[in-house]
N, C-alpha and C positions, 0 to 999 in steps of 0.2 A: 541473204537467208542466215546468215551468220549474225548480225547487225539483231535482225528479230527474235533467233533463239537467245541471243546474251538478255536483251530489253525483257523476253520473258522471265527467263531466270533472275533479272533484277525484280521483278514483279512479285514473283513467287516468294523469294525471299523476304520481300517487305511483308506479304501477306503473314509469313510465318513469324515474324517478329511482331507485326500489328496482334496478331492472336495470341500470341505468347503473352505478351502485355495487356491484353483484356481479360483472360484468364486467372494470372497471379495477380492476386491483388494485395501481394507482402510488395514493402517498400524498407528500404535501410533506413533506417533512423539516424548513421552515422552524416547521410547525404545532406541533413537538415543543418548540419552543424559544420562549423569550419574548423582551425587547427585547436585540435585538443592542447589542453594546458596540464601538465604532469606534476602531480601535487605528491611529495614527499611529506611523512607522517612527521610532524615535531613532538610529540609525545604520547605516551600508551598507557595504559592500566590495566596490570596484570588481574585479570580475574580470577583466573587458577589459584594464585597466591590467597587470594578471599575467598576463595570456596565455594564460589560460583560455578559452576561445571557446566551448566547448558544455556548460555543466553540464547533469547531468541526477539527481543525487541530492549527498544532503549526509548530515556527521556531523559532530558539534561534539565535539571531546576537551577538555581541561583549557586546553594551548597550543596545538592545533591546529584549523583549518577542514580537512574531509577531504571533497573535491569529485570526485563520477566523472565522467569525461568521456566525448563520445560522438563518433565520428569523427574521434580525436587519434591518436597516436601513443601516448599514457601515458592509462590507465585511471583511474588513481589521481592526483591533485594535494593536494600539504598545504601548508596555508597555515599560516604560522609565526605568532601573533596578534601578536607585539611587534615584530618587525621585516618583516614581510610578503614575506620570503622563501617561496620555491617548492619544494617538492619533489617531483618526478613519479618515479611507479615504477609496477609492473604493467602492461610495457610490454606491447602487441597483436604478436602476431605467434606463428610455429610453432618458434622455436627453443626450446631444452631450460627456459630459463628466462622464457621470455616465455609470454602470457596468449593461447589461441583464445577462447574464449568467458565473457568477463567474467561475474559475478554477484555484487553485494554481498553481505554474509551478518551482518545486526545480530546483536549479542550481549551479554550484561550483563556483559564484562570490563572493567578500568580501563585506560584507554589503548591497547587492542590492539586493533586493526582486522581483521576479518576476510573473506575472499572467495573464490572455487571459480571454479575454470575447471570449466563445466560437459560440457565436450567432452572434456577428460581426467580429467574428473570428480574432483578433487584439492580438498580443501580447505586456504588457506592462513592463517594468521595472519602477522600484521604489528605488532611491538613497536616504541612509541618510547620511548627511554630516552637522556635525554642528548641529544638533537640527532641519536641514532642509532637507522636503522631496520633492524631485522629482520625477515628474512622466514624464514618457518620452513614447509613445506608437513606439515599434519597428519594428513590423512586422505587413502587413497586408497581412492575407496569401486568396491565389485564390480564388474563389468560387467554382473553380472545385476540390478542397480538401475537403472532409468528415467535418463533426463538429467530434472537438475530445472529448472522454470522460477524458482523460487527457494528459497531457504534461511536458517535462521534456527535461529541457537543458543539454546536456551530457557534451560540451563544446563548446567552441568561433562559434563553425559550423555546428552543429549538435543538432537535438530535436528529442527526441523520445517522439511520440504519439501512443494513444490507440482511438479506434474509430468503426465506423461500417464501415469496411476495407472488403470487399470481396477476397483482393489477400494477404493476410496476416495478422498475428495478430499485428505486430507493423507498426505504419508507420515511415521511417526514412528522417526528413526533412533538407532538406540543405538550410541552412541561405544564405551561399553565393551564391548558384546556382538556389534557389528558385524552388527547387523540390523538391518530394517526393520519394522516394520506400517503398517499401511495402514487409515485411517479415517476417519468421515464421508462423509455422502452428499452426491451435489453438488445444489446446491439448483437447484428447477425453480419454473416456474409454469405456467399454462396453455398459453401458446404452445408450451414446449418440449416438450411430446408423450412421446412416445415417444423422444425420441432419446437413443440411449445411444453407451455410449465406440468410436470415440476423438473425436468429434463434443462429448460433453458436458464430457470433458476440456477440449480447444480451447477451447470459449467461457469456460472459468476458467482457461485459461491469464495473466491480467492479475492476478491474484489476488495482493494484497500483504500482509503479514503483521507484526505488530507484538506487541512483548514488553513482559513486563512486570518489572521487575527481581527479582521475587521468585523469578522461576526457574519458576512453577507455570502463569503464565495466559498468555494469549496472544491476540490478537484480527485477525481477517481480512476484509478489507474488498475488493468488487468490483462498481463498478458503485454500484448502490443498495441495497446489502445490508451490513448489519456481521452478523459472528459472534463471539461471545464463548467461549472454551473453557479449562479448569483441566485440567491432564496430573495424573494420582494416578501413585504408586510401581509401577504395573503400569505405566506408559507407553498407558494408558488414556484416551480424551476425556470430560470429563464438559461438556455446553454450559449454557453460563450463562444464554446471551441471546442470539438471532437477532431483529435487526431488520431487514425488508426494504420498502424503499422505491420503489424499482423496479427489474426486470429490463430488461437491455436485448435489444436489436431485433437479431437476427442471418440472417445469409444464407450456407446450407449448400451447396458447390457439390456439383455429382454425383458428383465421385471425389475420395476423401484426405480424412482429415482436417484442415483448415484448417477456418476458420469467420470469416466476414466480420459485421462490426459494420454495419447498417443506418445512414446517415446522419441519420435518425429519431431514432436511441437517444439518450435524456436520458443526458448523462457524470455519473455520479454522485461519488462520492471517489475523490480522486486520488492523496493522499498521506496517510500514518498517521505518525502519533511518538509513544510513550509514556512515561509516567514512572510511579512507584509508585502516585498517587494515580487517576489520568486518563489516558483516550484521546482525542485530538486529530486529526481528520478535516480534509483539505482538500477541500471542494466543489466540484464546478463548477457540476450543473443545468443544463448550455447542450447543444447538437446543435450536431452541424458541419453539417446543414441549414441552420440558421441563421449560427453564429457560425464557420465552418470549423475552422482550428486553432486559435483563442481556446476551441472547447469543452472542449482538455484541460486548462486553466488556470482558477483560482477566485480568491476571494477570502473567501469565509466559510469560517470555520472551526468546526467544530461540537465540542464536548466533551461526552463522556459516562463518566460513573466504570467502573471495572470491573464491577461488578454492572449494567452498560447503560442506566442513569440518564441520558437526557439533563441537562446541568450548565448549561452557558453556551452562549454564541452571539455569536462575533467575527466583525466584518469588516475588513479591513486595507485603506491607501490605495493597491495596485494589486495587479493579477493576480499570483499567485505560481503554478509549476508543481511545487514541494517544499518540506514545513516540516521542521523538525528543533523537538524542545525540549528547553532545558536550563536549570535555576538559574532559573526565573520568567522565561525569554524564548523568547519563539518565535524562530526564524530561518526566512527563506524564500527560495529563489532566485526572483527576479523572471522573468516570463513570457518576455521575451527573453534572460535568464541572463545581463546585463552586472552587475549588484547581487547580494547579498547582503545583504539588509535585516532589520534587528533590531528586534524589537516586546516590549515590556515587558507583561506578565502578573503582576507584583509585586498581589498584596493583591486580587486581581479572583476568583480562586477561593475 
């Protein structure tokens, strides 16, 4: 009788473990990687000394750091790497040459910055030539197209956007034909149940996209989700890999498309940057419930190849809010926005 009782206890324990593993869809991203490589900053740029006080995004050109600002008059600040002079542009406002709602637009062009005014539905390019900054409005989107949450120039003819799209997670805009196609379902887990548009689109409003310089592939991140796609000549997407670690916990008000994340939500991937070989993701792994606003920064950088295979894991010496990779260096804005830090990854991959 004792043996049978012990056996029953073992079966109960097994069933409990099995049920827990079935109902808990989350998994730890660190388990996909081996030993973390510690990175110590080798250089830094003091943004506060340059009167850049609220940086939220970073781009590295050959001769300039380009910083997107928040709650300031200028959306963009160009910092000359040689003399550290600053040129401010993309002025906030409602005037004819001002920006109402600024969004950055990543691209594969050489020393050209692209951005959009999502309210006016205009795509701008800014070319840097001999310290001359020439702004051109390239595309005026049709009023029939919903406003973009994010926009990314994959190649000469294709833009990848996210927004309040009822027919797909991504809007694929063909610049030559002035047409847009919608593609891919919004990811779901059990907690999302039968959530429908517009709430499902609002859940994914924070999706960020990173593009491959080959102009054919891109990666999308949101919370603990990573999706990698390839686009064909017919502007159709092929899924290369989807890796889902954890979904957000969200709250839906009684009325309207707004969705609020619960403070219990584990914040996942916070920033994405790519080169021709790898996808670099800054990861938090913290919740507002425990860390307040520090949940939106992180020290871990996870690296995948374009097949979605985990390659390397880095841990840096301070919390970062955003990262950018160029020429075997990772640059990151530290959490208080005072410094851009530089980390060498030469010979590490």
